[in-house]
C-alpha positions in Angstrom: 0.0 0.0 0.0 1.4 3.3 -1.0 0.1 6.7 -2.0 -0.7 7.0 -5.7 1.1 10.3 -6.4 4.8 10.4 -7.0 7.6 11.1 -4.5 7.4 14.9 -5.4 11.2 15.6 -5.2 10.5 19.1 -6.4 8.8 20.0 -3.1 11.0 17.9 -0.7 11.7 19.8 2.5 9.5 22.8 1.5 6.6 22.0 3.9 4.2 21.6 0.9 3.3 17.9 0.8 -0.2 16.7 1.5 0.1 13.6 3.7 -3.5 12.5 3.3 -2.7 10.1 0.5 -0.5 8.0 2.8 -3.2 8.0 5.5 -5.8 7.0 2.9 -3.5 4.2 1.7 -3.3 3.1 5.3 -7.1 3.1 5.5 -7.2 0.9 2.4 -4.9 -1.6 4.1 -7.0 -1.6 7.3 -10.0 -2.3 5.2 -8.3 -5.2 3.4 -7.2 -6.6 6.8 -10.9 -6.7 7.9 -10.6 -3.6 10.1 -13.4 -1.9 8.2 -14.6 0.2 11.2 -11.2 1.6 11.8 -10.7 2.3 8.1 -14.0 4.1 8.0 -13.1 6.2 11.0 -9.7 7.1 9.6 -11.3 8.2 6.3 -13.9 10.1 8.1 -11.2 11.9 10.2 -9.4 12.9 7.0 -12.5 14.1 5.3 -13.6 16.0 8.4 -10.2 17.7 8.5 -10.6 18.9 4.9 -14.2 19.9 5.3 -13.4 22.0 8.4 -11.0 23.9 6.2 -8.7 25.2 8.9 -5.7 23.0 8.1 -5.8 22.2 4.4 -2.7 22.0 2.2 -2.3 24.2 -0.9 -2.8 21.4 -3.4 -6.5 21.2 -2.4 -7.1 24.9 -1.9 -5.7 25.7 1.5 -2.7 27.5 2.8 -1.4 25.1 5.4 2.0 23.3 5.1 2.7 19.7 5.9 3.8 20.7 9.4 0.5 22.4 10.2 -1.1 18.9 10.1 0.8 18.0 13.3 -1.9 19.6 15.3 -4.8 18.0 13.4 -7.1 15.3 14.7 -5.8 12.9 12.1 -2.4 12.4 13.8 -3.7 11.2 17.2 -6.3 9.0 15.5 -3.6 7.4 13.3 -1.4 6.9 16.4 -4.4 5.2 18.1 -4.8 2.9 15.1 -1.1 2.0 15.3 -1.6 1.2 19.0 -4.6 -1.0 18.1 -2.3 -2.9 15.7 0.1 -3.8 18.5 2.5 -0.8 18.5 3.5 0.4 22.0 3.3 4.0 23.1 7.1 4.0 23.2 7.4 2.9 19.5 4.7 5.4 18.5 6.5 8.2 20.4 9.8 7.2 18.8 8.3 7.4 15.3 6.7 10.8 16.1 10.1 12.1 17.4 11.8 11.0 14.2 9.2 13.0 12.3 10.1 16.1 14.2 7.5 16.2 16.9 8.6 17.8 20.2 8.3 16.0 23.5 5.3 18.1 24.5 3.5 17.5 21.1 4.1 13.8 21.6 2.7 13.9 25.1 -0.4 15.7 23.8 -1.0 13.1 21.1 -0.6 10.2 23.5 -3.0 12.0 25.8 -5.6 12.5 23.0 -5.3 8.8 22.2 -6.4 7.9 25.7 -9.6 10.0 25.5 
């Protein structure tokens, strides 16, 4: 499972990429694994984020960069899905740290996962 678009080397490191394709590919995988309820929830979270319009990347009419999505509801939801697939909070935190999240941002995401 992978996003359909290319690797977009022309915008690498410019805070312009739209990460929703990778999340939607993840939802397709969940669906194929029989986790249809979780796939539907992830797709709904992505669509709600776009419909809300506050954090939308330029390729779909917004002004937000990739990093602005760090605070979106999709990130904690995706982290919660990873937990449900057997990933520990520590491994989730390590992955988030590698993506540039601060310790306080990670703590907030983990807290949101528990709500």
